[in-house]
SETORMI-833444 format. One record per residue (C-alpha): residue in three letters; residue number from 1; x, y, z. Coordinates in pm, whole numbers, plus 50000, padded with zeros to 5 digits. Example, Ala and Ser with C-alpha at 12.3 -4.5 7.8 and 13.67 -1.06 7.14 Angstrom:
BEGIN
+-----+-----+-------+-------+-------+
|  aa |   i |    px |    py |    pz |
+-----+-----+-------+-------+-------+
| Ala |   1 | 51230 | 49550 | 50780 |
| Ser |   2 | 51367 | 49894 | 50714 |
+-----+-----+-------+-------+-------+
//
This chain:
BEGIN
+-----+-----+-------+-------+-------+
|  aa |   i |    px |    py |    pz |
+-----+-----+-------+-------+-------+
| Met |   1 | 10534 | 14313 | 35928 |
| Arg |   2 | 10855 | 14474 | 36009 |
| Ile |   3 | 10921 | 14824 | 36095 |
| Asn |   4 | 11246 | 15056 | 36057 |
| Gln |   5 | 11192 | 15337 | 36234 |
| Tyr |   6 | 11391 | 15675 | 36215 |
| Ala |   7 | 11202 | 15945 | 36402 |
| Ser |   8 | 11318 | 16287 | 36536 |
| Gly |   9 | 11267 | 16333 | 36911 |
| Ala |  10 | 11187 | 16105 | 37179 |
| Asp |  11 | 10793 | 15945 | 37228 |
| Arg |  12 | 10619 | 16165 | 37431 |
| Asp |  13 | 10313 | 16142 | 37717 |
| Leu |  14 | 10007 | 16349 | 37657 |
| Asn |  15 | 10133 | 16591 | 37884 |
| Gly |  16 | 10442 | 16657 | 37625 |
| Glu |  17 | 10692 | 16396 | 37918 |
| Arg |  18 | 10934 | 16224 | 37718 |
| Thr |  19 | 10860 | 15860 | 37749 |
| Asn |  20 | 11040 | 15536 | 37662 |
| Val |  21 | 10733 | 15312 | 37495 |
| Ser |  22 | 10882 | 15043 | 37335 |
| Gln |  23 | 10755 | 14887 | 36959 |
| Ala |  24 | 10558 | 14595 | 37140 |
| Val |  25 | 10330 | 14844 | 37298 |
| Ile |  26 | 10340 | 15029 | 37040 |
| Arg |  27 | 10216 | 14784 | 36811 |
| Arg |  28 | 09931 | 14707 | 37056 |
| Leu |  29 | 09744 | 15041 | 37092 |
| Pro |  30 | 09542 | 14949 | 36730 |
| Arg |  31 | 09437 | 14651 | 36909 |
| Tyr |  32 | 09242 | 14862 | 37198 |
| Phe |  33 | 09178 | 15083 | 36940 |
| Arg |  34 | 08947 | 14812 | 36785 |
| Tyr |  35 | 08841 | 14691 | 37123 |
| Leu |  36 | 08743 | 15008 | 37247 |
| Arg |  37 | 08545 | 15119 | 36959 |
| Glu |  38 | 08307 | 14729 | 36932 |
| Leu |  39 | 08237 | 14851 | 37314 |
| Ile |  40 | 08137 | 15138 | 37241 |
| Arg |  41 | 07899 | 15042 | 36935 |
| Gln |  42 | 07763 | 14792 | 37212 |
| Gly |  43 | 07718 | 15100 | 37456 |
| Lys |  44 | 07966 | 14981 | 37724 |
| Met |  45 | 08072 | 15263 | 37974 |
| Arg |  46 | 08327 | 15115 | 38143 |
| Ile |  47 | 08563 | 14818 | 38146 |
| Ser |  48 | 08802 | 14674 | 38347 |
| Ser |  49 | 09151 | 14535 | 38301 |
| Ser |  50 | 09057 | 14201 | 38358 |
| Glu |  51 | 08713 | 14239 | 38134 |
| Leu |  52 | 08964 | 14358 | 37835 |
| Ser |  53 | 09202 | 14067 | 37916 |
| Ser |  54 | 08948 | 13852 | 37834 |
| Met |  55 | 08837 | 13976 | 37491 |
| Met |  56 | 09192 | 14075 | 37365 |
| His |  57 | 09391 | 13740 | 37506 |
| Val |  58 | 09649 | 13954 | 37686 |
| Thr |  59 | 09657 | 13925 | 38080 |
| Ala |  60 | 09533 | 14221 | 38287 |
| Ser |  61 | 09872 | 14341 | 38415 |
| Gln |  62 | 10016 | 14391 | 38042 |
| Ile |  63 | 09700 | 14623 | 37975 |
| Arg |  64 | 09796 | 14783 | 38289 |
| Gln |  65 | 10132 | 14814 | 38158 |
| Asp |  66 | 10083 | 14945 | 37822 |
| Leu |  67 | 09838 | 15186 | 37952 |
| Asn |  68 | 10030 | 15326 | 38213 |
| Cys |  69 | 10308 | 15433 | 37967 |
| Phe |  70 | 10071 | 15714 | 37853 |
| Gly |  71 | 09953 | 15805 | 38205 |
| Gly |  72 | 09742 | 15502 | 38319 |
| Phe |  73 | 09351 | 15617 | 38227 |
| Gly |  74 | 09220 | 15379 | 38489 |
| Gln |  75 | 09044 | 15482 | 38801 |
| Gln |  76 | 09077 | 15163 | 39127 |
| Gly |  77 | 08788 | 15046 | 39205 |
| Tyr |  78 | 08618 | 15174 | 38895 |
| Gly |  79 | 08839 | 15050 | 38543 |
| Tyr |  80 | 08808 | 15270 | 38241 |
| Asn |  81 | 08596 | 15477 | 38105 |
| Val |  82 | 08541 | 15352 | 37751 |
| Asn |  83 | 08474 | 15656 | 37612 |
| Tyr |  84 | 08785 | 15855 | 37716 |
| Leu |  85 | 08955 | 15561 | 37705 |
| Tyr |  86 | 08922 | 15551 | 37350 |
| Ala |  87 | 08957 | 15939 | 37282 |
| Arg |  88 | 09276 | 15906 | 37428 |
| Ile |  89 | 09408 | 15577 | 37237 |
| Cys |  90 | 09284 | 15804 | 36924 |
| Glu |  91 | 09531 | 16069 | 37003 |
| Leu |  92 | 09801 | 15869 | 37069 |
| Leu |  93 | 09715 | 15697 | 36707 |
| Gly |  94 | 09691 | 16023 | 36557 |
| Val |  95 | 09322 | 15986 | 36416 |
| Gly |  96 | 09201 | 16337 | 36459 |
| Ala |  97 | 09569 | 16450 | 36376 |
| Gly |  98 | 09457 | 16521 | 36008 |
| Ile |  99 | 09726 | 16293 | 35821 |
| Arg | 100 | 09749 | 16342 | 35444 |
| Ala | 101 | 09841 | 16056 | 35228 |
| Ile | 102 | 09908 | 15929 | 34865 |
| Ile | 103 | 09914 | 15639 | 34694 |
| Ile | 104 | 10226 | 15510 | 34456 |
| Gly | 105 | 10088 | 15298 | 34225 |
| Ala | 106 | 09753 | 15273 | 34060 |
| Gly | 107 | 09723 | 14902 | 34037 |
| Asp | 108 | 09511 | 14612 | 34166 |
| Leu | 109 | 09634 | 14650 | 34522 |
| Gly | 110 | 09641 | 15025 | 34481 |
| Arg | 111 | 09325 | 15105 | 34359 |
| Ala | 112 | 09220 | 14855 | 34605 |
| Leu | 113 | 09344 | 15051 | 34916 |
| Val | 114 | 09232 | 15365 | 34799 |
| Arg | 115 | 08871 | 15235 | 34804 |
| Ser | 116 | 08887 | 15049 | 35149 |
| Pro | 117 | 08708 | 15265 | 35421 |
| Met | 118 | 08996 | 15177 | 35654 |
| Phe | 119 | 09172 | 15517 | 35604 |
| Glu | 120 | 08894 | 15778 | 35694 |
| Lys | 121 | 08791 | 15517 | 35998 |
| Arg | 122 | 09164 | 15573 | 36143 |
| Gly | 123 | 09181 | 15952 | 36057 |
| Val | 124 | 09452 | 15945 | 35715 |
| Asp | 125 | 09308 | 16148 | 35414 |
| Ile | 126 | 09419 | 16006 | 35105 |
| Val | 127 | 09419 | 16309 | 34870 |
| Ala | 128 | 09597 | 16208 | 34586 |
| Met | 129 | 09702 | 15904 | 34352 |
| Phe | 130 | 10011 | 15842 | 34176 |
| Asp | 131 | 10131 | 15639 | 33800 |
| Val | 132 | 10326 | 15660 | 33527 |
| Asn | 133 | 10062 | 15437 | 33291 |
| Pro | 134 | 09956 | 15721 | 33064 |
| Ser | 135 | 09626 | 15528 | 33046 |
| Leu | 136 | 09561 | 15540 | 33431 |
| Ile | 137 | 09667 | 15942 | 33471 |
| Gly | 138 | 09312 | 16160 | 33478 |
| Arg | 139 | 09094 | 15847 | 33613 |
| Glu | 140 | 08976 | 15882 | 33958 |
| Val | 141 | 08908 | 15538 | 34172 |
| Gly | 142 | 08683 | 15623 | 34495 |
| Gly | 143 | 08688 | 15992 | 34455 |
| Val | 144 | 09075 | 15992 | 34442 |
| Lys | 145 | 09222 | 16138 | 34073 |
| Ile | 146 | 09520 | 15941 | 33937 |
| Arg | 147 | 09805 | 16192 | 33828 |
| Ser | 148 | 10135 | 16180 | 33673 |
| Met | 149 | 10444 | 16107 | 33897 |
| Thr | 150 | 10576 | 16412 | 33687 |
| Glu | 151 | 10318 | 16595 | 33907 |
| Leu | 152 | 10433 | 16526 | 34215 |
| Lys | 153 | 10657 | 16764 | 34345 |
| Ser | 154 | 10454 | 17059 | 34237 |
| Phe | 155 | 10159 | 16904 | 34415 |
| Cys | 156 | 10375 | 16828 | 34735 |
| Glu | 157 | 10449 | 17172 | 34730 |
| Glu | 158 | 10053 | 17253 | 34729 |
| Ile | 159 | 09941 | 17027 | 34979 |
| Pro | 160 | 10197 | 16901 | 35215 |
| Val | 161 | 10181 | 16562 | 35280 |
| Asp | 162 | 10267 | 16345 | 35581 |
| Met | 163 | 10247 | 15935 | 35468 |
| Ala | 164 | 10281 | 15769 | 35119 |
| Val | 165 | 10157 | 15445 | 35055 |
| Leu | 166 | 10365 | 15230 | 34810 |
| Thr | 167 | 10228 | 14984 | 34561 |
| Leu | 168 | 10422 | 15025 | 34275 |
| Pro | 169 | 10693 | 14785 | 34135 |
| Lys | 170 | 10957 | 14679 | 34397 |
| Glu | 171 | 11219 | 14776 | 34117 |
| Ser | 172 | 11119 | 15148 | 34148 |
| Val | 173 | 11062 | 15174 | 34538 |
| Asp | 174 | 11449 | 15312 | 34604 |
| Glu | 175 | 11404 | 15604 | 34361 |
| Val | 176 | 11052 | 15636 | 34439 |
| Ala | 177 | 11086 | 15642 | 34823 |
| Glu | 178 | 11436 | 15938 | 34782 |
| Leu | 179 | 11149 | 16172 | 34523 |
| Leu | 180 | 10901 | 16193 | 34830 |
| Val | 181 | 11160 | 16221 | 35106 |
| Glu | 182 | 11314 | 16510 | 34931 |
| Asn | 183 | 10941 | 16638 | 34898 |
| Gly | 184 | 10863 | 16586 | 35275 |
| Val | 185 | 10704 | 16341 | 35290 |
| Arg | 186 | 10776 | 16174 | 35695 |
| Gly | 187 | 10631 | 15841 | 35649 |
| Leu | 188 | 10629 | 15549 | 35417 |
| Trp | 189 | 10372 | 15263 | 35419 |
| Asn | 190 | 10571 | 15018 | 35211 |
| Phe | 191 | 10378 | 14692 | 35035 |
| Thr | 192 | 10590 | 14652 | 34742 |
| Ala | 193 | 10769 | 14303 | 34888 |
| Lys | 194 | 11090 | 14469 | 34905 |
| Glu | 195 | 11256 | 14542 | 35239 |
| Leu | 196 | 11333 | 14931 | 35233 |
| Thr | 197 | 11566 | 15093 | 35438 |
| Leu | 198 | 11617 | 15443 | 35471 |
| Ser | 199 | 11953 | 15668 | 35611 |
| Pro | 200 | 11859 | 15750 | 35968 |
| Asp | 201 | 11954 | 16066 | 35816 |
| Ala | 202 | 11598 | 16098 | 35626 |
| Arg | 203 | 11423 | 16129 | 35955 |
| Val | 204 | 11161 | 15907 | 35781 |
| Ile | 205 | 10955 | 15644 | 35959 |
| Val | 206 | 10929 | 15341 | 35718 |
| Glu | 207 | 10669 | 15054 | 35735 |
| Asn | 208 | 10776 | 14749 | 35574 |
| Val | 209 | 10434 | 14515 | 35485 |
| His | 210 | 10542 | 14127 | 35355 |
| Leu | 211 | 10152 | 14005 | 35319 |
| Gly | 212 | 10355 | 13708 | 35175 |
| Asp | 213 | 10517 | 13653 | 35530 |
| Ser | 214 | 10225 | 13691 | 35649 |
| Leu | 215 | 10055 | 13402 | 35447 |
| Met | 216 | 10371 | 13185 | 35461 |
| Ile | 217 | 10296 | 13190 | 35848 |
| Leu | 218 | 09968 | 13066 | 35786 |
| Asn | 219 | 10042 | 12789 | 35583 |
| Tyr | 220 | 10295 | 12689 | 35860 |
| Gln | 221 | 10048 | 12658 | 36131 |
| Leu | 222 | 09831 | 12481 | 35901 |
| Cys | 223 | 10120 | 12232 | 35815 |
| Asn | 224 | 10255 | 12197 | 36206 |
| Pro | 225 | 09954 | 12241 | 36427 |
| Thr | 226 | 10179 | 12126 | 36714 |
| Asp | 227 | 10397 | 12406 | 36707 |
| Arg | 228 | 10097 | 12705 | 36733 |
| Asp | 229 | 10155 | 12953 | 37055 |
| Glu | 230 | 09835 | 12937 | 37179 |
| Thr | 231 | 09897 | 13188 | 37424 |
| Lys | 232 | 09879 | 13466 | 37118 |
+-----+-----+-------+-------+-------+
//
């Protein structure tokens, strides 16, 4: 995966103060989210950075540095309160922010994604799907109605949309991205296999997801086992 980010304002900590948080740290936050959620399921009340390090295969020093970007959350001699840390990570990742998303493209991938519990677990509400295929319009998938692309503008005026998941043919992605930006969508999760780059003036965050790239990295590692980075 690669990211092209154009966002207004600087990153801020939980007290609203400006911070300079690197993309590497931000990209590790979902791992903390997953591991802490599992610790809660296990009934674990507190954990040290060294224990978390053993689980995540990240150095204890790196964990402390990462969390210090947002205020630390730990206590010397005690470690981290798991529930508290999980709640704070959720806050940073917008789990309780009420993010609304739509899916553009009701093909195989779009239908698979809308049925996934992934969005609900991360606090993202899929409010609609859109497609141009008349045979799909009006159907429901996973409780979400498929609408015509001609309804997009009026829908966004009625229900503000934060994020669009793009699973449409790559030939249409540029035109659709511009339409989404015009209608106030602030984040694009792009599965089209075409690198989508918008003008910084658009003030939109784009996450380009290349499933084929991930597959080929695995292929490489299978064919070249001596080149694997064992530290990751």
